[in-house]
N, C-alpha and C positions, 0 to 999 in steps of 0.2 A: 217355622217350628213344627216338629213332628208331634204326633199324638203320644201322650205318655201312658204308661201302665203303672199299676201299683208297685211292681218290683223296681221300677226305674225312678219313681218319684214324680211329683207334679210339674217339675221344671225340666223333665227329660226332653232333649231335643233343643234346648236353649243353649247357645254358645255365648260365653261372656269373655270379653277381652278386658283384663283387670290390670289397670295401670295405677293401682293404689299401693300405699305403703303405710307403715305404722299400724293403727288399729281401726280407725273409723271406717275406711273403705274395705279393708280386709274382713272386718266383722260382717259387713253387709254381704260380701261375696262368699264368705264361709257358709252363711245360711243358704245362699243360693246353691252352693255345691252340695250341701247336705240334702237339699231338696231335689237333686238330680241334674242340675245344670252342669255343663262342661265349662269349667272356669280355667282360663289360661292366664296365669299371672306373669306379667311382663316385669322383669327386674333389670336394673343396671348391672354392669359387671361386678360391682362390689356387693350387690344384693340389697334387699330390704333391710334397713337399719334394725328392725325388730328381730332379725335373726340373731343379734348379738347382745341383747339387753338383759338377759338373765341366765340362770343356770341352763346347761345344755349337755346332752350325752355326747355331742361332738360339736365342733365349731360351726356356727351358722344354723343351729337348730334349737334356739331357746324355747323354753316352755310356752312363752307367750306366742311366739311365731308358730310353733307346732299346733297350737289350739286354733288360732284364727286363720290358718292357711291349710287346714286339713282338706284332703280331697281335691286339691288343685294341681295343675301342671305348671312347672316353672320353665319359662323361656327367657334367656338372657339376650337383651338387645341394647346396644349402645345407641341411644336415640340422638346423640350428637353427631353420629356418622350417617352418611347417605344410605349405606347398606342397612343400618339399623332402622332407619325411617322406612325404607322400602319393605323390609320384613313386616313392620307393623301395618303398613298400608295394605299389604297382601292379606294379612290376617283379618283386618277389618272388613274386607269384602265378604268374608264368610260368617261374620258375627251377627248376633241378634242384639247384643248389648255391649257398649263400650263405657267403662267407668274409670274415672281417674281422680286423683287427689292432689293435683297441682293447682297453684294459683292461676287465675284466669290469664294473667299476662304471660306466665311461663308456658302454659299449654299452647297459647296462641303463637308464641315465638318458635315453638317446636314445629308448628304447622299442623296441629291436630285439634284446633278449636272445632266447635260443632259444625260450623258452615263448611269447613274443609272436609270433615269426616262424612257429612251428609252428601257431599259430592261423590264420595267413594261408595257409600252405602245409604241410599236415600231413606230407607225404612229403619235405620238404626235407632235404638233407644240409647241415648247418650246422657250419661249421668255425671254431673259435676259434683265432687265432694269438696267443698270449700270450708275455710275457716270463717270467712265473712261473705255474705251474699254479694254477687257481682254488681248489683245495682247501687250499693252503698259506698260511702267515701272510704271505708276501711278495707275494701275488696283486695288490695294488694299487700295487706299486712300478714305476716306469718302468724300462725296460731297453733297452740297445743292445748291439751286438756286443762292444764293448770291455769293458763291465761284466760280460757273461756269460763272456767269456774269462777274466776275473779270477776269477770265482766258481766256474767249473767245474773248476779245477785245471790248465787249459791253460798259463797263464803260469807256474805253479809247476813244471810239467813242463819248460818251456823253460829255466827257471832251473837245474834239475838238469842239463840237457844242456849249457848254454852258460855258466852262471855269472852270467847276467844275466836279470832278470825282464822278458822282452820279449813284446809282442803277436806273434801270427802275422802273416805278410805278406799276409793275405787276410781277408775278413770271413766267417770259417769258421762262426761261430755262426749268423749269419743264414742261410747256405746249408744247413747241416745241418738246422736247424729248418724251413726251407722244404721240404726234401725229406721231412721227417717229416710236415709238414702235408699234403703231396701224397699220400703213401702212405696216410695215415689217411683222407683224403677218398675216394680210389679204393676202399679197402676198404669204406667205408660205401656208396658207389655200387654196388658189387658185391652187398652185402647187400640194398640196395633193389631191385636188378634181380631178385633171387630171391624177395623177400618182399613188396615194395611198401612197406616200412617205412622212413621217414626216421629220422634220429638226429642228436645233437650229437657233434661230434668236437673234441678239444682237442689242440693241439700247442704246447708251451711251450719257449722257448729254453733255460732252465736244465735242465729235465728231458731235453730232446733231447741237450744237450751232456754232461750227466752220464752218460747211457747211452753216448754216443759215446766219451768219454774212458775209461770203465771197461771197454770191450771187452777191452783188454789190460792196462790199469793196475790193475784190481781185483785180479788176480793172487792172491797169498797171502792178501789181506784178505778174500777170499770165504769162508774157512773159519772155523769156530768151535772152538777159539780160532784167531785169525789166525796164519798161518805167516810173514807178513812184513808190512811196511807196503804201502800201495797204490802200486805202481809196477812196471812191467815193465823190468827192468834193461837189456836190450839197447838200447832206444830212448832211454834217458837217460844212457848211458855217455858220459863226457867226450870220448873219442876217436872217437865216432860223428859223422863229418862227411865231406864230400867229400874224397877223397884228392888231395893235391897231387902232380902228375906233374912231369916235367922241364920242361914248357911250359904247364901249365894245371892243370885239375882234372877229376876223374872220379868218378862215383858207382858203387860196386860193392858187391854183397852176396855174399860167398863164405860161404854160409850152411849148406846141408845137407851131409851127409857126402859125397855124390857130387861136389858142386862142390868141396868142400875137398880131397878126394883128387886130383881132376884139377888143381887149382890148384897144390898143392905139388909134385906130380909134375913139372909143367912149369916151375915157378919156384924152388922151395925144397925139394928132396928131403931135405935135412938135417933139416927139421922133423919128418920121420917118426921120427927116432931119439929125440926127446924123449919120445914115448909118452904125453904128458899133454894132447894136444889133437886126438886123432884122431876123436873123436865130438862130436856136438852136446852131449851130456850133460857131456862134459869141458870143452868150450869155454864153455858158458853161464856158469859161475861166475866165469870170468876173461875175460869178453868185452872189458873195457876194455884188457887187456893184448894180446888178439888184435888189436883195432883198431890199437893202437900198432905192433905188428909189421907189420901190413899197410901202415900209413902209411909206414914206412921202406922197404918193398919197392916201393910204387907210385911213390915219388920217383925211382926209378932209370931209368925209361923215359918216353918221350913219351906223350901221350894217345892218339894214333893207333896207336902200337905196342901199347898195352894193349888198345884196342878190338879190334884185329885178333885178338890172342891170346885174349882173354876170350870173344869171340863164337864163335871156333872151338871153344872148350871149352864153349859154351852156358852160360856163367856170366852172370847178369844184370848189365848195366852200361850206363852212359849218360854222354855228355859233358854238361857243364853248359851250359844254354841260357838265354836271356833270354825274357821275356814276348813281346817283339817277334819272336823267332825262331819262335814258334808260327805266326805268319802266313805263314811260308815253309817250314814243316816238310814235307819231301817225303812222309812217311807220311800226314799229315793231308790233303795235297793228293790223293794217290792214293786214299785212302779216301772222298773226297767229303765231308769234314767241313765245309768252308766252304760257305756258301750266300749268294748275292748277292741282295739285296732292293732293289727300286727304292723311292725315297722322294722327297719334295719337295726334298731336299737333295742328290740324286744317288744313285748306287749305294752301297749299304752292304754291306760284307763281314761277314756275321754268323757267329759260332760256331754250328756246326750242332747236330744232335740226336744225343747219344751213344748212344741206345738204338735199335737197328735191329729193326723188325718186318717179317717177310717178306710178310705179307698186308695189313697196314694201317699203312704207314709214316707217320710224321709229316713235317711240312714247315713252314717259316716262311711264314705266309700273307700278311703285310703288315708294313710298318714300324710303329713305335709311333705312337700317335695324338697329334695336337696337343690341347691342353687344350680339352675340351668339343666336340671335332670331331663327335661323333655324338649330342650332346644332343637336338637337335630330332628327328632321325629315330627314335631309340630311344624317346623319350617318346611320340611320335606313334604309331609302329607297335605298340609293345608295351604301353604304359601307357594309350593312348587319351587322351593329354593334348595340348593345343595349346600 
């Protein structure tokens, strides 16, 4: 790896061969591309399915694909053919990272399991993006975001909260697992930078989401014997929901004791006399009742009135916004979150990079590639093939 500069990003000089599809793996490599890595996306002749799953300015450039594949190069290789396999083998000899999202059995059958790739490039950082970890009995099962949400307890938690077993309104398992794959890859690169030693990395959707869900929900089940079932009561309380105001809704968390005292001093001084909800320890066992009391209170004023009061008291609060509202959010505008990228379809307003580095900031370097846009150049320049 070459030394990077601020203009290039912290991953400048890192070459990534990206054999991932859909969202989990492409999200990880999108962030690497934003941070300066050269990401070469290997696609089958039909292309990544995500090219076709939503609205697009032209066939094969859906909004989802355009976002998670920005700044990458697209190379088409048919890995069922010997020439396709040869092309990938040649590219791997030049790579720092190889990342794929195939099941363990499938990548092995193709001839690109870690052991085979390490023969080609011994110091490679090789990242497996799986649905289920390779050491478990379900390693060969297919997985998508919906099925992992069901299996990791997320839908059950939603049912405890709302009474209905619902999916989250976002592909959270894909994105959490993608971030897990990213940090695993970067830690392996850091190890290689210090020792020269490559290694295999595994990030699995179920394991990633199990860890994610159990951060708070493990709770009393961590202990032996268990002190409770696995659930954090506050976030599954039935009355935990945005509060209805006189003219809309507001999200508020009157949580710690400082906020609680300030709130009831300003709004409901009589609550002090009860004496049974002055501290977090007192409120926690009856949190659903607390939420119900707050709901009755918030219904009495308008959203703007509450925002003015709560912000003066420095109590966390926010009005309800839509996804479209993000595109005109004044804070995001002032923070420079949005980045405009030129493309063959005109200017694209891209969600920016949420991590700020003072010396080596990332940036979106290019729009997502058309299918096979860089095949000839990459195979010629890097693989020595015509």
